[in-house]
PLY file of the C-alpha trace (Angstrom):
ply
format ascii 1.0
element vertex 75
property float x
property float y
property float z
element edge 74
property int vertex1
property int vertex2
end_header
172.92 -57.61 -43.44
172.86 -55.84 -46.54
174.44 -59.11 -48.56
171.71 -60.93 -46.89
169.03 -59.10 -48.62
170.97 -58.83 -51.72
171.38 -62.63 -52.00
167.79 -62.42 -51.66
166.25 -60.26 -53.96
168.55 -61.52 -56.68
167.60 -65.28 -55.87
164.05 -64.54 -55.45
163.71 -61.92 -57.92
165.32 -64.08 -60.92
163.65 -67.38 -59.86
160.06 -65.31 -59.78
160.73 -64.22 -63.11
162.23 -67.12 -64.30
158.93 -68.94 -63.33
156.74 -66.39 -64.81
158.46 -66.83 -68.41
157.85 -70.36 -68.12
154.09 -69.58 -67.27
154.15 -71.00 -63.76
151.89 -69.24 -61.77
154.16 -69.22 -58.51
156.38 -67.07 -59.81
154.06 -64.40 -59.22
154.51 -65.57 -55.51
158.50 -65.81 -55.33
158.66 -62.79 -56.96
156.20 -60.91 -54.73
159.08 -62.49 -52.04
161.57 -60.80 -53.94
160.12 -57.37 -54.22
159.35 -57.17 -50.86
162.80 -57.16 -49.88
163.40 -55.13 -52.23
161.07 -52.69 -50.59
162.66 -53.37 -46.93
166.30 -52.33 -48.41
164.69 -49.22 -49.72
163.37 -48.16 -46.97
166.52 -49.23 -45.21
168.81 -47.02 -47.20
166.47 -43.61 -47.48
165.92 -44.23 -51.70
162.84 -42.42 -52.06
162.46 -43.04 -55.57
163.08 -47.07 -55.37
160.65 -47.39 -52.54
158.26 -45.49 -54.76
159.03 -47.96 -57.71
158.76 -50.71 -55.04
155.09 -50.39 -54.15
154.35 -50.06 -58.03
156.12 -53.48 -58.75
154.60 -55.07 -55.77
151.30 -53.80 -56.73
151.95 -55.77 -60.21
153.03 -58.81 -58.64
149.73 -58.51 -56.29
147.94 -58.24 -59.29
149.50 -61.69 -60.91
148.78 -63.71 -58.21
145.22 -62.11 -58.51
144.98 -62.82 -61.99
146.70 -66.58 -61.60
145.38 -67.97 -58.90
141.79 -66.18 -58.19
140.71 -64.85 -61.96
141.28 -68.20 -63.81
139.28 -70.24 -61.20
136.02 -68.06 -62.19
136.48 -68.40 -66.04
0 1
1 2
2 3
3 4
4 5
5 6
6 7
7 8
8 9
9 10
10 11
11 12
12 13
13 14
14 15
15 16
16 17
17 18
18 19
19 20
20 21
21 22
22 23
23 24
24 25
25 26
26 27
27 28
28 29
29 30
30 31
31 32
32 33
33 34
34 35
35 36
36 37
37 38
38 39
39 40
40 41
41 42
42 43
43 44
44 45
45 46
46 47
47 48
48 49
49 50
50 51
51 52
52 53
53 54
54 55
55 56
56 57
57 58
58 59
59 60
60 61
61 62
62 63
63 64
64 65
65 66
66 67
67 68
68 69
69 70
70 71
71 72
72 73
73 74
């Protein structure tokens, strides 16, 4: 199970960052999936520091989704 989470974190995290770098709004959704996997892994391993970091990162990904999907439509 750990290898599956590690592979998911690597694939979704890397792809999300690549898409964001290419200014593709779907990178935020893919990145949020990867970060959610990271959150689950940190919780399962009882890593409090990584858990807090992951929650902050999830908030950043959600802000990116809000900004690129909803705020740009209002302007």
